PDB file of the backbone (N, CA, C, O) and the ligand in Angstrom, with CONECT records:
HET     ZN  A 101       1
ATOM      1  N   MET A   1       3.441  18.744  29.565  1.00  0.00           N
ATOM      2  CA  MET A   1       3.376  18.082  30.864  1.00  0.00           C
ATOM      3  C   MET A   1       2.956  16.623  30.684  1.00  0.00           C
ATOM      4  O   MET A   1       2.004  16.319  29.966  1.00  0.00           O
ATOM      5  N   THR A   2       3.666  15.756  31.332  1.00  0.00           N
ATOM      6  CA  THR A   2       3.340  14.330  31.264  1.00  0.00           C
ATOM      7  C   THR A   2       2.293  13.982  32.309  1.00  0.00           C
ATOM      8  O   THR A   2       2.364  14.438  33.450  1.00  0.00           O
ATOM      9  N   ASN A   3       1.325  13.173  31.910  1.00  0.00           N
ATOM     10  CA  ASN A   3       0.295  12.725  32.843  1.00  0.00           C
ATOM     11  C   ASN A   3       0.427  11.229  33.096  1.00  0.00           C
ATOM     12  O   ASN A   3       0.949  10.480  32.270  1.00  0.00           O
ATOM     13  N   TYR A   4      -0.061  10.820  34.260  1.00  0.00           N
ATOM     14  CA  TYR A   4       0.008   9.412  34.653  1.00  0.00           C
ATOM     15  C   TYR A   4      -1.353   8.962  35.169  1.00  0.00           C
ATOM     16  O   TYR A   4      -1.994   9.665  35.950  1.00  0.00           O
ATOM     17  N   ALA A   5      -1.784   7.794  34.730  1.00  0.00           N
ATOM     18  CA  ALA A   5      -3.017   7.203  35.245  1.00  0.00           C
ATOM     19  C   ALA A   5      -2.683   5.875  35.916  1.00  0.00           C
ATOM     20  O   ALA A   5      -1.801   5.144  35.465  1.00  0.00           O
ATOM     21  N   ILE A   6      -3.390   5.577  36.985  1.00  0.00           N
ATOM     22  CA  ILE A   6      -3.087   4.396  37.802  1.00  0.00           C
ATOM     23  C   ILE A   6      -4.219   3.391  37.718  1.00  0.00           C
ATOM     24  O   ILE A   6      -5.396   3.754  37.734  1.00  0.00           O
ATOM     25  N   ARG A   7      -3.847   2.117  37.628  1.00  0.00           N
ATOM     26  CA  ARG A   7      -4.831   1.037  37.587  1.00  0.00           C
ATOM     27  C   ARG A   7      -4.363  -0.092  38.491  1.00  0.00           C
ATOM     28  O   ARG A   7      -3.225  -0.554  38.405  1.00  0.00           O
ATOM     29  N   GLU A   8      -5.259  -0.517  39.347  1.00  0.00           N
ATOM     30  CA  GLU A   8      -4.935  -1.624  40.246  1.00  0.00           C
ATOM     31  C   GLU A   8      -5.268  -2.936  39.545  1.00  0.00           C
ATOM     32  O   GLU A   8      -6.425  -3.183  39.206  1.00  0.00           O
ATOM     33  N   VAL A   9      -4.256  -3.780  39.326  1.00  0.00           N
ATOM     34  CA  VAL A   9      -4.467  -5.071  38.669  1.00  0.00           C
ATOM     35  C   VAL A   9      -4.961  -6.083  39.691  1.00  0.00           C
ATOM     36  O   VAL A   9      -5.953  -6.777  39.470  1.00  0.00           O
ATOM     37  N   ASP A  10      -4.255  -6.156  40.810  1.00  0.00           N
ATOM     38  CA  ASP A  10      -4.743  -6.920  41.958  1.00  0.00           C
ATOM     39  C   ASP A  10      -4.159  -6.298  43.217  1.00  0.00           C
ATOM     40  O   ASP A  10      -3.528  -5.242  43.161  1.00  0.00           O
ATOM     41  N   LYS A  11      -4.370  -6.950  44.342  1.00  0.00           N
ATOM     42  CA  LYS A  11      -3.995  -6.349  45.623  1.00  0.00           C
ATOM     43  C   LYS A  11      -2.520  -5.937  45.668  1.00  0.00           C
ATOM     44  O   LYS A  11      -2.175  -4.942  46.306  1.00  0.00           O
ATOM     45  N   ASN A  12      -1.664  -6.685  45.003  1.00  0.00           N
ATOM     46  CA  ASN A  12      -0.225  -6.447  45.099  1.00  0.00           C
ATOM     47  C   ASN A  12       0.414  -5.937  43.810  1.00  0.00           C
ATOM     48  O   ASN A  12       1.630  -5.758  43.743  1.00  0.00           O
ATOM     49  N   LEU A  13      -0.398  -5.706  42.802  1.00  0.00           N
ATOM     50  CA  LEU A  13       0.160  -5.260  41.514  1.00  0.00           C
ATOM     51  C   LEU A  13      -0.643  -4.078  40.972  1.00  0.00           C
ATOM     52  O   LEU A  13      -1.863  -4.141  40.822  1.00  0.00           O
ATOM     53  N   THR A  14       0.093  -2.993  40.683  1.00  0.00           N
ATOM     54  CA  THR A  14      -0.530  -1.789  40.149  1.00  0.00           C
ATOM     55  C   THR A  14       0.204  -1.393  38.870  1.00  0.00           C
ATOM     56  O   THR A  14       1.418  -1.569  38.769  1.00  0.00           O
ATOM     57  N   GLU A  15      -0.528  -0.863  37.897  1.00  0.00           N
ATOM     58  CA  GLU A  15       0.101  -0.362  36.678  1.00  0.00           C
ATOM     59  C   GLU A  15      -0.063   1.148  36.613  1.00  0.00           C
ATOM     60  O   GLU A  15      -1.123   1.689  36.929  1.00  0.00           O
ATOM     61  N   ILE A  16       1.013   1.821  36.194  1.00  0.00           N
ATOM     62  CA  ILE A  16       0.949   3.269  35.993  1.00  0.00           C
ATOM     63  C   ILE A  16       1.279   3.544  34.536  1.00  0.00           C
ATOM     64  O   ILE A  16       2.371   3.227  34.064  1.00  0.00           O
ATOM     65  N   ALA A  17       0.329   4.134  33.831  1.00  0.00           N
ATOM     66  CA  ALA A  17       0.505   4.449  32.418  1.00  0.00           C
ATOM     67  C   ALA A  17       0.973   5.893  32.268  1.00  0.00           C
ATOM     68  O   ALA A  17       0.457   6.801  32.920  1.00  0.00           O
ATOM     69  N   LYS A  18       1.954   6.084  31.399  1.00  0.00           N
ATOM     70  CA  LYS A  18       2.544   7.407  31.174  1.00  0.00           C
ATOM     71  C   LYS A  18       2.016   7.976  29.853  1.00  0.00           C
ATOM     72  O   LYS A  18       2.142   7.351  28.800  1.00  0.00           O
ATOM     73  N   PHE A  19       1.425   9.166  29.928  1.00  0.00           N
ATOM     74  CA  PHE A  19       0.868   9.832  28.751  1.00  0.00           C
ATOM     75  C   PHE A  19       1.602  11.149  28.529  1.00  0.00           C
ATOM     76  O   PHE A  19       1.400  12.090  29.296  1.00  0.00           O
ATOM     77  N   PRO A  20       2.447  11.246  27.506  1.00  0.00           N
ATOM     78  CA  PRO A  20       3.076  12.540  27.225  1.00  0.00           C
ATOM     79  C   PRO A  20       2.016  13.575  26.851  1.00  0.00           C
ATOM     80  O   PRO A  20       0.912  13.231  26.429  1.00  0.00           O
ATOM     81  N   SER A  21       2.368  14.826  27.012  1.00  0.00           N
ATOM     82  CA  SER A  21       1.447  15.923  26.753  1.00  0.00           C
ATOM     83  C   SER A  21       0.744  15.758  25.401  1.00  0.00           C
ATOM     84  O   SER A  21       1.397  15.565  24.376  1.00  0.00           O
ATOM     85  N   GLY A  22      -0.578  15.835  25.409  1.00  0.00           N
ATOM     86  CA  GLY A  22      -1.348  15.785  24.176  1.00  0.00           C
ATOM     87  C   GLY A  22      -1.607  14.397  23.629  1.00  0.00           C
ATOM     88  O   GLY A  22      -2.344  14.258  22.653  1.00  0.00           O
ATOM     89  N   GLU A  23      -1.026  13.363  24.224  1.00  0.00           N
ATOM     90  CA  GLU A  23      -1.213  11.990  23.732  1.00  0.00           C
ATOM     91  C   GLU A  23      -2.365  11.326  24.488  1.00  0.00           C
ATOM     92  O   GLU A  23      -2.545  11.557  25.684  1.00  0.00           O
ATOM     93  N   ASP A  24      -3.145  10.498  23.779  1.00  0.00           N
ATOM     94  CA  ASP A  24      -4.190   9.771  24.508  1.00  0.00           C
ATOM     95  C   ASP A  24      -3.913   8.270  24.556  1.00  0.00           C
ATOM     96  O   ASP A  24      -4.752   7.502  25.026  1.00  0.00           O
ATOM     97  N   THR A  25      -2.747   7.847  24.075  1.00  0.00           N
ATOM     98  CA  THR A  25      -2.323   6.469  24.318  1.00  0.00           C
ATOM     99  C   THR A  25      -1.000   6.517  25.088  1.00  0.00           C
ATOM    100  O   THR A  25      -0.148   7.363  24.814  1.00  0.00           O
ATOM    101  N   PRO A  26      -0.837   5.615  26.042  1.00  0.00           N
ATOM    102  CA  PRO A  26       0.379   5.670  26.863  1.00  0.00           C
ATOM    103  C   PRO A  26       1.618   5.238  26.083  1.00  0.00           C
ATOM    104  O   PRO A  26       1.552   4.339  25.244  1.00  0.00           O
ATOM    105  N   THR A  27       2.740   5.884  26.365  1.00  0.00           N
ATOM    106  CA  THR A  27       4.007   5.485  25.744  1.00  0.00           C
ATOM    107  C   THR A  27       4.734   4.453  26.601  1.00  0.00           C
ATOM    108  O   THR A  27       5.567   3.697  26.101  1.00  0.00           O
ATOM    109  N   GLU A  28       4.416   4.425  27.888  1.00  0.00           N
ATOM    110  CA  GLU A  28       5.037   3.440  28.783  1.00  0.00           C
ATOM    111  C   GLU A  28       3.991   3.013  29.800  1.00  0.00           C
ATOM    112  O   GLU A  28       3.117   3.792  30.181  1.00  0.00           O
ATOM    113  N   VAL A  29       4.096   1.774  30.229  1.00  0.00           N
ATOM    114  CA  VAL A  29       3.305   1.317  31.368  1.00  0.00           C
ATOM    115  C   VAL A  29       4.270   0.665  32.354  1.00  0.00           C
ATOM    116  O   VAL A  29       4.918  -0.334  32.041  1.00  0.00           O
ATOM    117  N   TYR A  30       4.353   1.241  33.538  1.00  0.00           N
ATOM    118  CA  TYR A  30       5.228   0.689  34.570  1.00  0.00           C
ATOM    119  C   TYR A  30       4.388  -0.155  35.520  1.00  0.00           C
ATOM    120  O   TYR A  30       3.230   0.161  35.795  1.00  0.00           O
ATOM    121  N   ARG A  31       4.984  -1.222  36.012  1.00  0.00           N
ATOM    122  CA  ARG A  31       4.277  -2.107  36.947  1.00  0.00           C
ATOM    123  C   ARG A  31       4.923  -1.976  38.316  1.00  0.00           C
ATOM    124  O   ARG A  31       6.146  -2.029  38.450  1.00  0.00           O
ATOM    125  N   ILE A  32       4.094  -1.808  39.318  1.00  0.00           N
ATOM    126  CA  ILE A  32       4.581  -1.716  40.694  1.00  0.00           C
ATOM    127  C   ILE A  32       4.083  -2.932  41.457  1.00  0.00           C
ATOM    128  O   ILE A  32       2.881  -3.156  41.606  1.00  0.00           O
ATOM    129  N   GLN A  33       5.044  -3.704  41.930  1.00  0.00           N
ATOM    130  CA  GLN A  33       4.733  -4.958  42.619  1.00  0.00           C
ATOM    131  C   GLN A  33       5.026  -4.803  44.103  1.00  0.00           C
ATOM    132  O   GLN A  33       6.099  -4.348  44.500  1.00  0.00           O
ATOM    133  N   ARG A  34       4.062  -5.185  44.902  1.00  0.00           N
ATOM    134  CA  ARG A  34       4.282  -5.194  46.352  1.00  0.00           C
ATOM    135  C   ARG A  34       4.576  -6.636  46.762  1.00  0.00           C
ATOM    136  O   ARG A  34       3.755  -7.530  46.554  1.00  0.00           O
ATOM    137  N   HIS A  35       5.749  -6.852  47.343  1.00  0.00           N
ATOM    138  CA  HIS A  35       6.140  -8.208  47.711  1.00  0.00           C
ATOM    139  C   HIS A  35       5.698  -8.531  49.133  1.00  0.00           C
ATOM    140  O   HIS A  35       5.457  -7.638  49.945  1.00  0.00           O
ATOM    141  N   LEU A  36       5.600  -9.814  49.410  1.00  0.00           N
ATOM    142  CA  LEU A  36       5.084 -10.271  50.699  1.00  0.00           C
ATOM    143  C   LEU A  36       5.877  -9.712  51.877  1.00  0.00           C
ATOM    144  O   LEU A  36       5.300  -9.389  52.916  1.00  0.00           O
ATOM    145  N   GLU A  37       7.181  -9.599  51.723  1.00  0.00           N
ATOM    146  CA  GLU A  37       7.996  -9.111  52.843  1.00  0.00           C
ATOM    147  C   GLU A  37       7.892  -7.599  53.017  1.00  0.00           C
ATOM    148  O   GLU A  37       8.497  -7.034  53.928  1.00  0.00           O
ATOM    149  N   GLY A  38       7.128  -6.944  52.147  1.00  0.00           N
ATOM    150  CA  GLY A  38       6.861  -5.521  52.336  1.00  0.00           C
ATOM    151  C   GLY A  38       7.551  -4.587  51.365  1.00  0.00           C
ATOM    152  O   GLY A  38       7.217  -3.404  51.309  1.00  0.00           O
ATOM    153  N   SER A  39       8.509  -5.092  50.597  1.00  0.00           N
ATOM    154  CA  SER A  39       9.197  -4.216  49.650  1.00  0.00           C
ATOM    155  C   SER A  39       8.299  -3.914  48.444  1.00  0.00           C
ATOM    156  O   SER A  39       7.425  -4.705  48.089  1.00  0.00           O
ATOM    157  N   ILE A  40       8.537  -2.753  47.824  1.00  0.00           N
ATOM    158  CA  ILE A  40       7.769  -2.329  46.660  1.00  0.00           C
ATOM    159  C   ILE A  40       8.753  -2.053  45.532  1.00  0.00           C
ATOM    160  O   ILE A  40       9.713  -1.303  45.713  1.00  0.00           O
ATOM    161  N   VAL A  41       8.519  -2.657  44.365  1.00  0.00           N
ATOM    162  CA  VAL A  41       9.444  -2.520  43.246  1.00  0.00           C
ATOM    163  C   VAL A  41       8.693  -2.001  42.024  1.00  0.00           C
ATOM    164  O   VAL A  41       7.612  -2.485  41.691  1.00  0.00           O
ATOM    165  N   CYS A  42       9.286  -1.005  41.361  1.00  0.00           N
ATOM    166  CA  CYS A  42       8.711  -0.431  40.135  1.00  0.00           C
ATOM    167  C   CYS A  42       9.596  -0.816  38.958  1.00  0.00           C
ATOM    168  O   CYS A  42      10.816  -0.906  39.099  1.00  0.00           O
ATOM    169  N   THR A  43       8.987  -1.045  37.793  1.00  0.00           N
ATOM    170  CA  THR A  43       9.763  -1.466  36.620  1.00  0.00           C
ATOM    171  C   THR A  43      10.311  -0.301  35.803  1.00  0.00           C
ATOM    172  O   THR A  43      10.866  -0.521  34.726  1.00  0.00           O
ATOM    173  N   CYS A  44      10.171   0.927  36.283  1.00  0.00           N
ATOM    174  CA  CYS A  44      10.653   2.073  35.498  1.00  0.00           C
ATOM    175  C   CYS A  44      12.182   2.109  35.451  1.00  0.00           C
ATOM    176  O   CYS A  44      12.838   1.462  36.268  1.00  0.00           O
ATOM    177  N   PRO A  45      12.759   2.863  34.500  1.00  0.00           N
ATOM    178  CA  PRO A  45      14.222   2.882  34.361  1.00  0.00           C
ATOM    179  C   PRO A  45      14.962   3.545  35.522  1.00  0.00           C
ATOM    180  O   PRO A  45      16.171   3.356  35.658  1.00  0.00           O
ATOM    181  N   ALA A  46      14.283   4.303  36.347  1.00  0.00           N
ATOM    182  CA  ALA A  46      14.973   4.954  37.468  1.00  0.00           C
ATOM    183  C   ALA A  46      15.574   3.909  38.400  1.00  0.00           C
ATOM    184  O   ALA A  46      16.663   4.094  38.945  1.00  0.00           O
ATOM    185  N   TYR A  47      14.855   2.821  38.571  1.00  0.00           N
ATOM    186  CA  TYR A  47      15.329   1.675  39.349  1.00  0.00           C
ATOM    187  C   TYR A  47      15.830   2.086  40.730  1.00  0.00           C
ATOM    188  O   TYR A  47      16.897   1.661  41.173  1.00  0.00           O
ATOM    189  N   ILE A  48      15.047   2.913  41.394  1.00  0.00           N
ATOM    190  CA  ILE A  48      15.379   3.306  42.766  1.00  0.00           C
ATOM    191  C   ILE A  48      14.242   2.879  43.680  1.00  0.00           C
ATOM    192  O   ILE A  48      13.134   2.595  43.226  1.00  0.00           O
ATOM    193  N   ALA A  49      14.533   2.839  44.966  1.00  0.00           N
ATOM    194  CA  ALA A  49      13.586   2.274  45.921  1.00  0.00           C
ATOM    195  C   ALA A  49      12.317   3.110  46.055  1.00  0.00           C
ATOM    196  O   ALA A  49      11.247   2.565  46.323  1.00  0.00           O
ATOM    197  N   ASN A  50      12.421   4.421  45.872  1.00  0.00           N
ATOM    198  CA  ASN A  50      11.249   5.266  46.084  1.00  0.00           C
ATOM    199  C   ASN A  50      11.063   6.227  44.913  1.00  0.00           C
ATOM    200  O   ASN A  50      11.085   7.446  45.087  1.00  0.00           O
ATOM    201  N   CYS A  51      10.879   5.665  43.721  1.00  0.00           N
ATOM    202  CA  CYS A  51      10.726   6.492  42.512  1.00  0.00           C
ATOM    203  C   CYS A  51       9.404   7.264  42.563  1.00  0.00           C
ATOM    204  O   CYS A  51       8.568   7.020  43.433  1.00  0.00           O
ATOM    205  N   LYS A  52       9.227   8.190  41.628  1.00  0.00           N
ATOM    206  CA  LYS A  52       8.032   9.043  41.665  1.00  0.00           C
ATOM    207  C   LYS A  52       6.742   8.244  41.466  1.00  0.00           C
ATOM    208  O   LYS A  52       5.679   8.647  41.939  1.00  0.00           O
ATOM    209  N   HIS A  53       6.841   7.104  40.760  1.00  0.00           N
ATOM    210  CA  HIS A  53       5.635   6.295  40.546  1.00  0.00           C
ATOM    211  C   HIS A  53       5.145   5.672  41.854  1.00  0.00           C
ATOM    212  O   HIS A  53       3.943   5.589  42.106  1.00  0.00           O
ATOM    213  N   ILE A  54       6.095   5.237  42.676  1.00  0.00           N
ATOM    214  CA  ILE A  54       5.723   4.670  43.974  1.00  0.00           C
ATOM    215  C   ILE A  54       5.124   5.768  44.863  1.00  0.00           C
ATOM    216  O   ILE A  54       4.182   5.522  45.616  1.00  0.00           O
ATOM    217  N   LYS A  55       5.684   6.986  44.768  1.00  0.00           N
ATOM    218  CA  LYS A  55       5.113   8.096  45.533  1.00  0.00           C
ATOM    219  C   LYS A  55       3.694   8.413  45.067  1.00  0.00           C
ATOM    220  O   LYS A  55       2.813   8.689  45.881  1.00  0.00           O
ATOM    221  N   MET A  56       3.478   8.370  43.736  1.00  0.00           N
ATOM    222  CA  MET A  56       2.117   8.591  43.212  1.00  0.00           C
ATOM    223  C   MET A  56       1.168   7.521  43.726  1.00  0.00           C
ATOM    224  O   MET A  56       0.039   7.811  44.123  1.00  0.00           O
ATOM    225  N   LEU A  57       1.643   6.279  43.714  1.00  0.00           N
ATOM    226  CA  LEU A  57       0.804   5.177  44.187  1.00  0.00           C
ATOM    227  C   LEU A  57       0.432   5.373  45.654  1.00  0.00           C
ATOM    228  O   LEU A  57      -0.707   5.124  46.049  1.00  0.00           O
ATOM    229  N   GLU A  58       1.395   5.818  46.459  1.00  0.00           N
ATOM    230  CA  GLU A  58       1.106   6.034  47.882  1.00  0.00           C
ATOM    231  C   GLU A  58       0.042   7.113  48.065  1.00  0.00           C
ATOM    232  O   GLU A  58      -0.845   6.978  48.908  1.00  0.00           O
ATOM    233  N   ARG A  59       0.131   8.182  47.275  1.00  0.00           N
ATOM    234  CA  ARG A  59      -0.899   9.228  47.361  1.00  0.00           C
ATOM    235  C   ARG A  59      -2.251   8.694  46.916  1.00  0.00           C
ATOM    236  O   ARG A  59      -3.283   8.976  47.524  1.00  0.00           O
ATOM    237  N   TRP A  60      -2.218   7.922  45.851  1.00  0.00           N
ATOM    238  CA  TRP A  60      -3.452   7.371  45.296  1.00  0.00           C
ATOM    239  C   TRP A  60      -4.150   6.464  46.306  1.00  0.00           C
ATOM    240  O   TRP A  60      -5.376   6.478  46.423  1.00  0.00           O
ATOM    241  N   LEU A  61      -3.360   5.679  47.031  1.00  0.00           N
ATOM    242  CA  LEU A  61      -3.933   4.749  48.004  1.00  0.00           C
ATOM    243  C   LEU A  61      -4.539   5.463  49.203  1.00  0.00           C
ATOM    244  O   LEU A  61      -5.326   4.876  49.945  1.00  0.00           O
ATOM    245  N   LYS A  62      -4.172   6.740  49.398  1.00  0.00           N
ATOM    246  CA  LYS A  62      -4.774   7.512  50.489  1.00  0.00           C
ATOM    247  C   LYS A  62      -6.190   7.970  50.145  1.00  0.00           C
ATOM    248  O   LYS A  62      -6.957   8.354  51.027  1.00  0.00           O
ATOM    249  N   LEU A  63      -6.524   7.926  48.871  1.00  0.00           N
ATOM    250  CA  LEU A  63      -7.881   8.308  48.467  1.00  0.00           C
ATOM    251  C   LEU A  63      -8.850   7.184  48.817  1.00  0.00           C
ATOM    252  O   LEU A  63      -8.460   6.018  48.883  1.00  0.00           O
ATOM    253  N   ALA A  64     -10.108   7.536  49.039  1.00  0.00           N
ATOM    254  CA  ALA A  64     -11.132   6.513  49.212  1.00  0.00           C
ATOM    255  C   ALA A  64     -11.240   5.730  47.898  1.00  0.00           C
ATOM    256  O   ALA A  64     -11.100   6.314  46.823  1.00  0.00           O
ATOM    257  N   PRO A  65     -11.485   4.427  47.972  1.00  0.00           N
ATOM    258  CA  PRO A  65     -11.547   3.628  46.739  1.00  0.00           C
ATOM    259  C   PRO A  65     -12.461   4.227  45.669  1.00  0.00           C
ATOM    260  O   PRO A  65     -12.142   4.166  44.481  1.00  0.00           O
ATOM    261  N   SER A  66     -13.588   4.800  46.076  1.00  0.00           N
ATOM    262  CA  SER A  66     -14.508   5.368  45.093  1.00  0.00           C
ATOM    263  C   SER A  66     -13.958   6.630  44.428  1.00  0.00           C
ATOM    264  O   SER A  66     -14.442   7.038  43.372  1.00  0.00           O
ATOM    265  N   ASP A  67     -12.941   7.251  45.048  1.00  0.00           N
ATOM    266  CA  ASP A  67     -12.342   8.471  44.484  1.00  0.00           C
ATOM    267  C   ASP A  67     -11.135   8.174  43.599  1.00  0.00           C
ATOM    268  O   ASP A  67     -10.585   9.089  42.984  1.00  0.00           O
ATOM    269  N   ARG A  68     -10.720   6.930  43.525  1.00  0.00           N
ATOM    270  CA  ARG A  68      -9.480   6.603  42.803  1.00  0.00           C
ATOM    271  C   ARG A  68      -9.665   6.550  41.299  1.00  0.00           C
ATOM    272  O   ARG A  68      -8.716   6.736  40.537  1.00  0.00           O
ATOM    273  N   ILE A  69     -10.906   6.293  40.875  1.00  0.00           N
ATOM    274  CA  ILE A  69     -11.158   6.131  39.447  1.00  0.00           C
ATOM    275  C   ILE A  69     -11.009   7.475  38.740  1.00  0.00           C
ATOM    276  O   ILE A  69     -11.578   8.479  39.169  1.00  0.00           O
ATOM    277  N   GLY A  70     -10.245   7.484  37.663  1.00  0.00           N
ATOM    278  CA  GLY A  70     -10.121   8.693  36.852  1.00  0.00           C
ATOM    279  C   GLY A  70      -9.114   9.696  37.353  1.00  0.00           C
ATOM    280  O   GLY A  70      -8.998  10.784  36.789  1.00  0.00           O
ATOM    281  N   VAL A  71      -8.388   9.363  38.389  1.00  0.00           N
ATOM    282  CA  VAL A  71      -7.384  10.292  38.898  1.00  0.00           C
ATOM    283  C   VAL A  71      -6.188  10.322  37.953  1.00  0.00           C
ATOM    284  O   VAL A  71      -5.684   9.282  37.530  1.00  0.00           O
ATOM    285  N   VAL A  72      -5.746  11.533  37.633  1.00  0.00           N
ATOM    286  CA  VAL A  72      -4.580  11.709  36.767  1.00  0.00           C
ATOM    287  C   VAL A  72      -3.558  12.557  37.505  1.00  0.00           C
ATOM    288  O   VAL A  72      -3.898  13.591  38.079  1.00  0.00           O
ATOM    289  N   PHE A  73      -2.314  12.120  37.489  1.00  0.00           N
ATOM    290  CA  PHE A  73      -1.223  12.878  38.096  1.00  0.00           C
ATOM    291  C   PHE A  73      -0.413  13.547  37.005  1.00  0.00           C
ATOM    292  O   PHE A  73      -0.357  13.046  35.882  1.00  0.00           O
ATOM    293  N   ASN A  74       0.218  14.673  37.315  1.00  0.00           N
ATOM    294  CA  ASN A  74       1.209  15.207  36.391  1.00  0.00           C
ATOM    295  C   ASN A  74       2.588  14.971  36.977  1.00  0.00           C
ATOM    296  O   ASN A  74       2.717  14.466  38.093  1.00  0.00           O
ATOM    297  N   ASP A  75       3.623  15.338  36.223  1.00  0.00           N
ATOM    298  CA  ASP A  75       4.969  15.014  36.698  1.00  0.00           C
ATOM    299  C   ASP A  75       5.676  16.206  37.333  1.00  0.00           C
ATOM    300  O   ASP A  75       6.902  16.220  37.447  1.00  0.00           O
ATOM    301  N   ARG A  76       4.896  17.210  37.748  1.00  0.00           N
ATOM    302  CA  ARG A  76       5.494  18.247  38.577  1.00  0.00           C
ATOM    303  C   ARG A  76       5.681  17.698  39.979  1.00  0.00           C
ATOM    304  O   ARG A  76       5.105  16.672  40.343  1.00  0.00           O
ATOM    305  N   LYS A  77       6.485  18.387  40.750  1.00  0.00           N
ATOM    306  CA  LYS A  77       6.654  17.960  42.142  1.00  0.00           C
ATOM    307  C   LYS A  77       5.322  17.999  42.892  1.00  0.00           C
ATOM    308  O   LYS A  77       5.044  17.149  43.738  1.00  0.00           O
ATOM    309  N   ASP A  78       4.509  18.998  42.568  1.00  0.00           N
ATOM    310  CA  ASP A  78       3.233  19.152  43.262  1.00  0.00           C
ATOM    311  C   ASP A  78       2.125  18.418  42.520  1.00  0.00           C
ATOM    312  O   ASP A  78       1.054  18.973  42.278  1.00  0.00           O
ATOM    313  N   ALA A  79       2.389  17.175  42.164  1.00  0.00           N
ATOM    314  CA  ALA A  79       1.420  16.371  41.427  1.00  0.00           C
ATOM    315  C   ALA A  79       0.012  16.552  42.001  1.00  0.00           C
ATOM    316  O   ALA A  79      -0.183  16.493  43.215  1.00  0.00           O
ATOM    317  N   PHE A  80      -0.947  16.767  41.135  1.00  0.00           N
ATOM    318  CA  PHE A  80      -2.282  17.074  41.623  1.00  0.00           C
ATOM    319  C   PHE A  80      -3.270  16.005  41.191  1.00  0.00           C
ATOM    320  O   PHE A  80      -2.979  15.171  40.333  1.00  0.00           O
ATOM    321  N   PHE A  81      -4.424  16.048  41.795  1.00  0.00           N
ATOM    322  CA  PHE A  81      -5.502  15.139  41.441  1.00  0.00           C
ATOM    323  C   PHE A  81      -6.595  15.985  40.806  1.00  0.00           C
ATOM    324  O   PHE A  81      -7.071  16.935  41.427  1.00  0.00           O
ATOM    325  N   HIS A  82      -6.996  15.670  39.606  1.00  0.00           N
ATOM    326  CA  HIS A  82      -7.963  16.542  38.951  1.00  0.00           C
ATOM    327  C   HIS A  82      -9.404  16.237  39.303  1.00  0.00           C
ATOM    328  O   HIS A  82     -10.304  16.985  38.921  1.00  0.00           O
ATOM    329  N   THR A  83      -9.641  15.151  40.026  1.00  0.00           N
ATOM    330  CA  THR A  83     -11.036  14.804  40.312  1.00  0.00           C
ATOM    331  C   THR A  83     -11.452  15.181  41.729  1.00  0.00           C
ATOM    332  O   THR A  83     -12.588  14.919  42.123  1.00  0.00           O
ATOM    333  N   ILE A  84     -10.550  15.793  42.508  1.00  0.00           N
ATOM    334  CA  ILE A  84     -10.945  16.141  43.870  1.00  0.00           C
ATOM    335  C   ILE A  84     -10.745  17.627  44.115  1.00  0.00           C
ATOM    336  O   ILE A  84     -10.135  18.331  43.311  1.00  0.00           O
ATOM    337  N   THR A  85     -11.264  18.084  45.227  1.00  0.00           N
ATOM    338  CA  THR A  85     -11.275  19.518  45.503  1.00  0.00           C
ATOM    339  C   THR A  85      -9.927  19.998  46.061  1.00  0.00           C
ATOM    340  O   THR A  85      -9.103  19.202  46.510  1.00  0.00           O
ATOM    341  N   GLU A  86      -9.731  21.302  46.018  1.00  0.00           N
ATOM    342  CA  GLU A  86      -8.522  21.911  46.586  1.00  0.00           C
ATOM    343  C   GLU A  86      -8.352  21.511  48.050  1.00  0.00           C
ATOM    344  O   GLU A  86      -7.246  21.215  48.504  1.00  0.00           O
ATOM    345  N   GLN A  87      -9.474  21.510  48.782  1.00  0.00           N
ATOM    346  CA  GLN A  87      -9.411  21.181  50.203  1.00  0.00           C
ATOM    347  C   GLN A  87      -8.916  19.745  50.414  1.00  0.00           C
ATOM    348  O   GLN A  87      -8.116  19.490  51.314  1.00  0.00           O
ATOM    349  N   GLN A  88      -9.385  18.825  49.598  1.00  0.00           N
ATOM    350  CA  GLN A  88      -8.951  17.436  49.715  1.00  0.00           C
ATOM    351  C   GLN A  88      -7.470  17.299  49.380  1.00  0.00           C
ATOM    352  O   GLN A  88      -6.759  16.507  49.998  1.00  0.00           O
ATOM    353  N   ILE A  89      -7.007  18.074  48.400  1.00  0.00           N
ATOM    354  CA  ILE A  89      -5.591  18.042  48.043  1.00  0.00           C
ATOM    355  C   ILE A  89      -4.751  18.514  49.228  1.00  0.00           C
ATOM    356  O   ILE A  89      -3.730  17.909  49.555  1.00  0.00           O
ATOM    357  N   LYS A  90      -5.192  19.605  49.872  1.00  0.00           N
ATOM    358  CA  LYS A  90      -4.463  20.117  51.038  1.00  0.00           C
ATOM    359  C   LYS A  90      -4.388  19.062  52.132  1.00  0.00           C
ATOM    360  O   LYS A  90      -3.345  18.895  52.765  1.00  0.00           O
ATOM    361  N   GLU A  91      -5.476  18.359  52.354  1.00  0.00           N
ATOM    362  CA  GLU A  91      -5.484  17.304  53.363  1.00  0.00           C
ATOM    363  C   GLU A  91      -4.466  16.212  53.033  1.00  0.00           C
ATOM    364  O   GLU A  91      -3.752  15.720  53.907  1.00  0.00           O
ATOM    365  N   LEU A  92      -4.419  15.846  51.750  1.00  0.00           N
ATOM    366  CA  LEU A  92      -3.529  14.754  51.352  1.00  0.00           C
ATOM    367  C   LEU A  92      -2.066  15.149  51.413  1.00  0.00           C
ATOM    368  O   LEU A  92      -1.200  14.306  51.645  1.00  0.00           O
ATOM    369  N   LEU A  93      -1.787  16.429  51.204  1.00  0.00           N
ATOM    370  CA  LEU A  93      -0.388  16.864  51.114  1.00  0.00           C
ATOM    371  C   LEU A  93       0.152  17.332  52.455  1.00  0.00           C
ATOM    372  O   LEU A  93       1.285  17.809  52.520  1.00  0.00           O
ATOM    373  N   LYS A  94      -0.611  17.213  53.511  1.00  0.00           N
ATOM    374  CA  LYS A  94      -0.151  17.624  54.848  1.00  0.00           C
ATOM    375  C   LYS A  94       1.101  16.865  55.256  1.00  0.00           C
ATOM    376  O   LYS A  94       1.626  17.082  56.348  1.00  0.00           O
TER     377      LYS A  94
HETATM  378 ZN    ZN A 101       9.019   4.036  38.905  1.00  0.00          ZN2+
END
């Protein structure tokens, strides 16, 4: 299972690091840029408007800032957060 960790570089730029199963160094780092006119662009090869990294970022931004540190996503459809409770996950996935 591939894991992803998110880091906010600044207000409009976020990096998502990709960690293949069992690896502790990322094999890819994708950058997600939020442009002034509102569009969001990811540098991953999918090159689509709403790739899975942008979806992960949207979920991540729903967390309280203090809960964002250390959150890891997997690449299943039901991407989970390992630092929060089942109840919080249910709230986020409503
Ligand atoms: Zn992407």
